[in-house]
N, C-alpha and C positions, 0 to 999 in steps of 0.2 A: 907367267912363264909363257910362250912358244917355241915348237917345236915342229920340224920338219920330216914327215914322211913320206921317201919317196921311192916306191914300192917299183914303180916302171920312170922310169927315164928322160920317157920320151913326152910331147907338145900335146898334152890332150887338153880337149876344150874346157876340159872338166874343171875349174878349180874347186879346189874344194876347201873350207876349212870350220872345221870343227871344233864348238867351246861348250868345254865336257870338268868333272869336277875329277880326280885321278880314280879317289873311291868310289863313283860311282858304276853299278852296272847294267843300267839304263845306254849309258854312255861305253861300256867295254863292249855290248851289244853292235853298235855304230861300228867300232874300231875294228872289232874281225868284222863284220861284213865286208868295209873297204880294204879288209885285210886278205877278203877269199874274193874280192873284186881286182885288187892288184891297183887299187887305183892310187893316187901320189894326194897327199894329200895336210893343211896343216891344224896339228893342235894348240890352241887355245887354253890355256888351264887358269878356268876364271875362278875368282880369291872369294871362296862361300861365301863369305859374310861380308864383304861391300861389295860383291859381283860387277865390281867398276869398269872390267870389260865390257861388261851387257849393256850397261848404262845409256851409252850415245843413243843408240839405234834399235835395242829393245823396246822402246816406249813401259809401259809398268807389267812385264810378262820376265823374270825371274829365273826360268824352270833352266836345264839342259838335259840333256844334249842340246842345243840349237847346232842348223848347221848353212852353212855361207856358201850356195852353190851358183857356177858363173858368172864368177867374181863379185859376188854382192850381188848380185841379177836377185836371185832370191832366197830368200832362208825359210829354213821348210826346223817349226819346231818338234821334238818330242822322236822316237826313238824310235817309233814302227811307222813315223811317218818319214822320215826323212830314209829306213831304207827301202819301205816300198818304192821312193824318187829315186834312189840310187840304182835298186833291181831292174826299174822300168827300163832308166835312159844306160844299160851297162850292160 
């Protein structure tokens, strides 16, 4: 399932896609930061059993959250790293 949150509708140079599980507390930390910073983003719900949404590009890494930032230019793994990058850039 993919949902889009457009907290601000302006064209931002930062295109953010967050891969997550709905019940993941680490994912909630990242979503709270995205909301606090008012950043538009897309959320991709990852199937916890198959992790099919991650397989085409994540190699052997199968944990969430994972963020793709700036049109998939950079992939960031882990909530602390994602939040640090968001705060640094915005």
